N, C-alpha and C positions, 0 to 999 in steps of 0.2 A: 490376730493383731487387734489390740485395743486402743492404742493411741499412736499418733504420728507426732514425732518431734522435729520441728523445722529448725535447722541450724542457720546461724547468720553466715554471710558470705565470708569465706576464708577460714571457717571453723571446722572444715572437714577433717576427719582423722588422717594423719600422715602415713598410716601403716598400709596404705593401698599399694598393690603391686601392679605396676604398669606393664602392659603387654608390649613386647618389642615388635616393631614393625619390620616385616621381612624386607630386605634390601632388594634392589633390582637384580643383583647378581644371582641371588638365591631363587628369585622367581623365574629367571630366564633358563634355569637348568633343565626344567621339564619341557618336553616338546609339546606344542600346541596340537590337540587332536581336532581334526575336522571330519566331516561326514564322509569324505572320500577315503580317509584312513581308518574308518570303522571296520569292524569285523564282518566276515561274510554273513554271520547270523543276523547282525543288525540290518544289513541290506535286504535279506530275505524277509524279515519281519516288516520292514518299511514297504517292500513291494506288496506283501499280503495285505497290509493296511490300506494302501492306496487302491488295491483291487476291490475291496469291499466298501470303501468310503464313497457315499453317493456324491455326485457332482453338486456344485453350488446351484441352488434353485433361487430364482429371483421372484419375489412376490409381485404379481402384477399391479397390486395396489401401490407398492413402493416405487416401482418403475414408472408408474403413471403420475406420481406426485409432482415431479417437476413440471410436467406439462399442465397439470391443473393449476399450480402456482403461477406459472406464466400467463395462463389464460385469465386468472383472476386479477393479476397485476395490470394486464392490458385493459380489462374492463374498468378497473378503478381509474386508470389513467385516462381513459376516454370520458369518464364521468367528470373527473376533475378538470380536464382540459378539452372541452368539446370543440369539434372542428367548426369553424365559422364559415358559412357560405359554401360555394362550390369549390372544386379543385383548382379552378383557374385563379382564384384569389390567393394572395401571399399571406402566409400566417403572420400574426402580429409580431412574433419574435423576429421574423425575417425583416419586417418593415423597420423595427427598431435597430437591427444590426445595420441595415443599409443607411439609416439616418446617421448612426454613430460614425460609420465609415466615411460618409460625406463630410461631416463635421471635422473629422480628423484630417481628411485631405485638404479641407479649406484652411485649417490651422497650420498645416505643414507648408502649404503654398504661401501663407502670409509670413511665416517665419523665414522661409527662403528669400522672399522679396525684401524683408527687413534686413537680413544678413547681407544681401547683395548691396543694398543701399548704404549700410554702415561701412562695408568694405570700400565702396566707391568714395564715401566721405573721408575715410582715413587716407586713401591714396590722393585725394585732392587736397587734403589738409584742412578741410572745413567740417565742423560739426553740424552746422546749420543745414547741410545737404541731407541729413538723416531725418525723414519725416516722423513726427511723433516720438522722438527720443526722450523728451522731457517727461512725457506721461509714462513711459516704461522704465523709469529709473530704478525702481526696486520691486522685488516680489514678495510674496507672503512667506 
């Protein structure tokens, strides 16, 4: 071959013969062969192969790799996030969680008080009974 001629799209010769795709009916005529349906000679050969085939050997280096990786990750974690003080002190993240939980509880209690006051004001027919309603008129 000396040259390659690239044809533009749609300029392929029309004399190509397309292969017919076998239909599902033609494909289902032949029975499906499984290992259980194989000949006795196949079963003998398979048994002989399994008899001489050595078992899977696990390389100790490969088996030990996940343990080494876990140990290395724990060491890196200990260096990145050193323990502060003794065991009786709470970790900084726990202190932050407790603080957020307290703030959320305080906000919830304030919202419940305000909702109760608004409901009482509606039932009484006065808006003035709701403390701080003018300051909380709109949100961001």
